[in-house]
C-alpha positions as CSV (number, residue, x, y, z in Angstrom):
1,M,-1.1,-3.8,-33.4
2,I,-0.7,-2.4,-30.3
3,A,-1.0,-4.1,-27.0
4,E,-3.2,-2.3,-24.2
5,V,-0.4,-2.5,-21.0
6,D,-1.6,-2.1,-17.8
7,I,0.6,0.7,-15.5
8,V,1.3,-1.0,-11.9
9,G,2.1,1.5,-9.2
10,K,4.3,0.8,-6.2
11,N,2.8,-1.1,-4.2
12,Q,2.1,1.1,-0.3
13,H,3.1,0.5,2.5
14,V,1.2,1.1,6.7
15,V,4.6,1.2,8.6
16,P,4.8,2.7,12.2
17,H,6.4,5.9,12.5
18,P,10.2,5.8,14.2
19,G,9.0,9.1,16.0
20,G,5.5,8.2,16.7
21,G,2.2,7.8,14.4
22,W,2.2,5.5,11.6
23,Q,3.3,6.6,8.0
24,V,2.4,5.6,3.9
25,K,6.0,4.8,2.3
26,G,5.6,3.1,-1.2
27,A,7.7,-0.2,-1.9
28,G,11.7,0.9,-2.3
29,N,10.9,4.8,-1.1
30,A,13.4,6.5,1.6
31,R,10.9,8.8,2.7
32,A,7.3,8.8,3.9
33,T,4.5,9.9,1.5
34,K,2.6,10.7,4.6
35,R,2.8,10.8,7.7
36,T,-0.3,10.9,10.6
37,S,-0.8,10.0,14.2
38,T,-3.4,6.9,13.6
39,Q,-2.6,3.2,12.2
40,A,-6.3,3.8,10.7
41,E,-6.0,6.7,8.6
42,A,-2.4,5.9,7.2
43,A,-4.1,2.5,5.7
44,T,-7.6,4.8,4.2
45,I,-5.2,7.1,2.7
46,A,-2.5,3.9,1.3
47,R,-6.0,2.5,-0.2
48,T,-6.5,5.6,-2.2
49,I,-3.3,5.6,-3.1
50,A,-2.9,1.7,-3.8
51,I,-6.5,2.6,-6.1
52,N,-5.0,5.2,-8.5
53,Q,-1.7,3.8,-8.7
54,K,-3.9,-0.3,-9.5
55,S,-1.5,-1.8,-6.9
56,E,-1.3,-3.0,-3.8
57,R,-1.8,-1.8,0.2
58,L,0.6,-3.9,2.9
59,I,-0.9,-3.2,5.9
60,H,2.0,-4.1,9.0
61,G,2.0,-4.6,12.8
62,T,4.0,-2.1,15.2
63,D,6.5,-5.5,15.3
64,G,6.9,-4.9,11.3
65,R,5.1,-8.2,9.8
66,I,2.1,-8.0,7.3
67,R,-0.8,-8.0,9.4
68,A,-3.6,-7.3,6.4
69,K,-3.0,-7.6,2.7
70,H,-5.1,-5.3,-0.1
71,S,-5.2,-5.7,-3.9
72,Y,-6.8,-2.6,-6.5
73,G,-4.7,-4.0,-10.0
74,N,-4.7,-7.2,-12.0
75,D,-4.7,-10.0,-9.8
76,P,-2.3,-13.0,-11.3
77,F,-4.4,-15.3,-9.2
78,P,-7.6,-14.3,-8.2
79,P,-10.2,-16.0,-5.9
80,R,-11.5,-19.0,-7.2
81,G,-15.8,-19.6,-6.5
């Protein structure tokens, strides 16, 4: 019997682009998947990719620190209650 395995894609990071605007980058990727003028637009694109890949979306602030994190895959620690 073959066990069913969930394939999880790369986490998607919304980060400032050095040349201005915002970018969506897959974890470990050197190049951006998409560059946008607003953080909101980049966050929407990253959300769609994360849902399709069953991964996480991490939104960074202008200082590079993570502001928000959303999981769209199998969460090993789901919320209780």
